[in-house]
Structures are given as C-alpha cells and as structure tokens.
N, CA and C of each residue as an Amber inpcrd file, in Angstrom:
protein
   189
  -1.6780000 -10.9660000  -2.1710000  -2.2050000 -11.7470000  -1.1270000
  -1.0760000 -12.4740000  -0.3830000  -0.1650000 -12.9000000  -1.1130000
   1.1680000 -13.7000000  -0.4890000   1.8300000 -12.7270000   0.5130000
   2.0120000 -11.3510000   0.1300000   2.6850000 -10.6460000   1.0910000
   1.9050000 -10.3120000   2.3880000   0.5490000 -10.2000000   2.2110000
  -0.2490000 -10.1350000   3.4210000  -0.1390000 -11.4780000   4.4170000
  -0.1430000 -12.7690000   3.7610000   0.0070000 -13.7940000   4.3050000
   1.2750000 -13.9490000   5.0320000   2.1850000 -13.6810000   4.4530000
   3.6480000 -13.8070000   4.8460000   3.7630000 -12.8520000   6.2230000
   3.1550000 -11.5920000   6.0740000   3.3610000 -10.5170000   7.0840000
   2.5900000 -11.2280000   8.4580000   1.4460000 -11.7760000   8.2420000
   0.6180000 -12.2420000   9.2040000   1.2950000 -13.3470000  10.0800000
   1.7610000 -14.3350000   9.0230000   2.5240000 -15.5090000   9.4220000
   3.5600000 -15.0020000  10.4490000   4.3180000 -14.0570000   9.9280000
   5.5160000 -13.6920000  10.7480000   5.0950000 -13.0020000  11.9720000
   4.2600000 -12.1040000  11.8570000   3.8920000 -11.3250000  13.2800000
   3.1580000 -12.0530000  14.2120000   2.2820000 -13.0600000  13.7360000
   1.5670000 -13.9730000  14.6080000   2.3710000 -15.0700000  14.9320000
   3.3170000 -15.5750000  14.3650000   4.1410000 -16.7860000  14.6920000
   3.1460000 -18.0050000  14.3000000   2.6160000 -17.9820000  13.2340000
   1.7440000 -19.1760000  13.0700000   2.2630000 -19.3890000  11.5590000
   1.8270000 -20.7270000  11.1360000   2.1090000 -21.1140000   9.9560000
   1.5290000 -20.4230000   8.6700000   2.0150000 -20.6090000   7.4940000
   1.4470000 -20.1360000   6.2880000  -0.0200000 -20.4100000   6.1470000
  -0.4520000 -21.7380000   6.2900000  -1.6780000 -22.1280000   5.8690000
  -2.5890000 -21.5620000   7.2070000  -2.1590000 -21.2840000   8.4180000
  -2.8940000 -20.7800000   9.2010000  -3.1560000 -19.1290000   9.0160000
  -2.2100000 -18.6800000   8.5810000  -2.1420000 -17.2780000   8.2580000
  -2.9810000 -16.9670000   7.1300000  -3.0460000 -17.9090000   6.0100000
  -3.9240000 -17.7960000   4.8280000  -5.2930000 -17.8980000   5.3560000
  -5.6010000 -18.9090000   6.2160000  -7.0440000 -18.9710000   6.6410000
  -7.4430000 -17.5720000   7.3930000  -6.5990000 -17.0430000   8.3440000
  -6.8710000 -15.9920000   9.0990000  -7.2570000 -14.6870000   8.0810000
  -6.2890000 -14.7020000   7.2210000  -6.3130000 -13.4800000   6.2100000
  -7.7060000 -13.5950000   5.4330000  -8.1150000 -14.7230000   4.8360000
  -9.3140000 -15.0630000   4.1010000 -10.5240000 -14.9200000   4.9920000
 -10.4930000 -15.1730000   6.2700000 -11.3670000 -14.9870000   7.0940000
 -11.8950000 -13.3010000   7.2830000 -10.6560000 -12.6270000   7.4300000
 -10.7520000 -11.1790000   7.6340000 -11.2800000 -10.5410000   6.2730000
 -10.6710000 -10.8790000   5.3700000 -11.0380000 -10.3320000   3.9690000
 -12.7220000 -10.3190000   3.7050000 -13.1850000 -11.6040000   3.8800000
 -14.5090000 -12.1920000   3.5670000 -15.5070000 -11.2880000   4.5090000
 -15.0520000 -11.0320000   5.6970000 -15.9730000 -10.2380000   6.6230000
 -15.8070000  -8.8070000   6.1800000 -14.6580000  -8.3090000   5.7570000
 -14.6330000  -6.7900000   5.2690000 -15.3870000  -6.6540000   4.0880000
 -15.2650000  -7.5760000   3.1960000 -16.1720000  -7.5300000   1.7320000
 -17.5390000  -7.6310000   2.0490000 -18.0100000  -8.1830000   3.1400000
 -19.3880000  -8.4270000   3.3450000 -19.8540000  -6.9130000   3.8890000
 -18.8990000  -6.3500000   4.5680000 -19.4260000  -5.0090000   5.2090000
 -19.2660000  -3.9240000   4.3360000 -18.2560000  -3.9000000   3.2640000
 -17.9830000  -2.7950000   2.4960000 -18.9250000  -2.6640000   1.5000000
 -19.2570000  -1.3680000   0.7800000 -19.9510000  -1.2980000  -0.2270000
 -19.4500000  -2.1850000  -1.3480000 -20.2260000  -2.6660000  -2.4080000
 -19.9040000  -3.5920000  -3.3800000 -18.7560000  -3.2540000  -4.2430000
 -18.6900000  -1.7330000  -4.5770000 -17.5700000  -1.4170000  -5.4420000
 -16.3590000  -1.4570000  -4.6900000 -16.2780000  -1.1070000  -3.4320000
 -15.0620000  -0.9560000  -2.6770000 -14.5840000  -2.4980000  -2.5060000
 -15.4910000  -3.4490000  -2.1790000 -15.0340000  -4.7510000  -1.9380000
 -14.4840000  -5.3900000  -3.2330000 -14.8720000  -4.8360000  -4.4150000
 -14.3330000  -5.3820000  -5.8010000 -12.8640000  -4.9150000  -5.7660000
 -12.6290000  -3.5090000  -5.3630000 -11.5600000  -2.8950000  -5.3720000
 -10.3960000  -3.4450000  -4.3890000 -11.0000000  -4.3200000  -3.4980000
 -10.0510000  -4.9310000  -2.4580000  -9.4020000  -6.0580000  -3.1800000
 -10.4310000  -6.8210000  -3.7350000 -10.1910000  -8.1440000  -4.4250000
  -9.1870000  -7.7980000  -5.8000000  -9.3620000  -6.5190000  -6.4680000
  -8.3430000  -6.2220000  -7.4060000  -6.8440000  -5.9780000  -6.7850000
  -6.8790000  -5.2300000  -5.6080000  -5.6860000  -5.0790000  -5.0370000
  -4.9700000  -6.2010000  -4.6110000  -5.7070000  -7.0170000  -4.1470000
  -4.9530000  -8.4510000  -3.6580000  -4.6540000  -9.3170000  -4.7140000
  -5.1050000  -9.0110000  -5.9930000  -4.8630000  -9.7880000  -6.8860000
  -3.4350000  -9.1250000  -7.9560000  -3.1430000  -8.0630000  -7.1850000
  -1.9870000  -7.4200000  -8.0640000  -2.3400000  -6.0830000  -8.6590000
  -3.4730000  -5.8250000  -8.7650000  -4.1290000  -4.6920000  -9.7190000
  -3.8570000  -3.5190000  -8.7720000  -4.2470000  -2.3770000  -9.4380000
  -4.1530000  -1.0970000  -8.8010000  -5.5450000  -0.5760000  -8.6830000
  -5.9530000  -0.5390000  -7.3050000  -7.4710000  -0.0370000  -7.2090000
  -7.7140000   1.4350000  -7.5750000  -8.9060000   1.5460000  -7.7300000
  -9.5230000   2.8700000  -8.0230000 -10.5930000   3.1330000  -6.9200000
 -10.1510000   3.4440000  -5.8870000 -10.8770000   3.6060000  -4.6920000
 -12.0330000   4.8620000  -4.9080000 -11.8350000   5.6560000  -5.9830000
 -12.7280000   6.7240000  -6.0650000 -14.0560000   6.1580000  -6.5620000
 -14.0720000   4.9970000  -7.1990000 -15.4260000   4.5120000  -7.7260000
 -16.3180000   4.3510000  -6.1920000 -15.7330000   3.6500000  -5.2960000
 -16.5390000   3.1930000  -4.2450000 -16.5290000   4.1860000  -2.9430000
 -15.4970000   5.1790000  -3.1920000 -15.5130000   6.0870000  -1.8760000
 -15.9450000   7.5750000  -2.3270000 -16.3850000   7.7050000  -3.7000000
 -16.5950000   8.8930000  -4.1640000 -17.7860000   9.6310000  -3.5440000
 -19.0850000   8.6540000  -3.1120000 -19.8890000   9.1460000  -2.4060000
 -19.6400000   9.9030000  -0.8720000 -18.6030000   9.1930000  -0.5680000
 -18.1170000   9.4360000   1.0360000 -17.5480000  10.9930000   1.0780000
 -17.0220000  11.3590000  -0.0810000 -16.2210000  12.6210000  -0.1120000
 -16.8580000  13.6210000  -0.9950000 -18.0660000  13.3970000  -1.3900000
 -18.9870000  14.3880000  -2.3460000 -18.5700000  14.3310000  -3.6370000
 -18.1240000  13.4050000  -4.1850000 -17.8680000  13.5210000  -5.6600000
 -18.6240000  12.5350000  -6.3570000
C-alpha cells in the first residue's frame, strides 16, 4: 500500500498523510462495491500477498 500512497502523493502533489487518506477512501469504496471474495483479494494484494482473482472472478468468466 505504501507504493500506492507514494504514487498518489507524487502525482497529486499532496502530502503522504493526505494521499493515505485518499487511498483508504477509494479502497473502502471499492471494497463495498466488489464481491466479498474480490475485496478480500484486494486486501491481500495491498498487504504484499499475491491475489488469486479466480476466486472472485470465476463466475464472471464462466469458471
């Protein structure tokens, strides 16, 4: 998540704290809108894990 915060901070020209708040707001919004398995994979990715999106996206592609 730190990489994303840094990117937002640099691109938007805002402080790290402001960027972290913005990133958290967007992620919270997305996680509310995404299916639960996909939202969990987003959390895993942001914590440095490797997401298995087939869990949440399988139904979208007929698997």
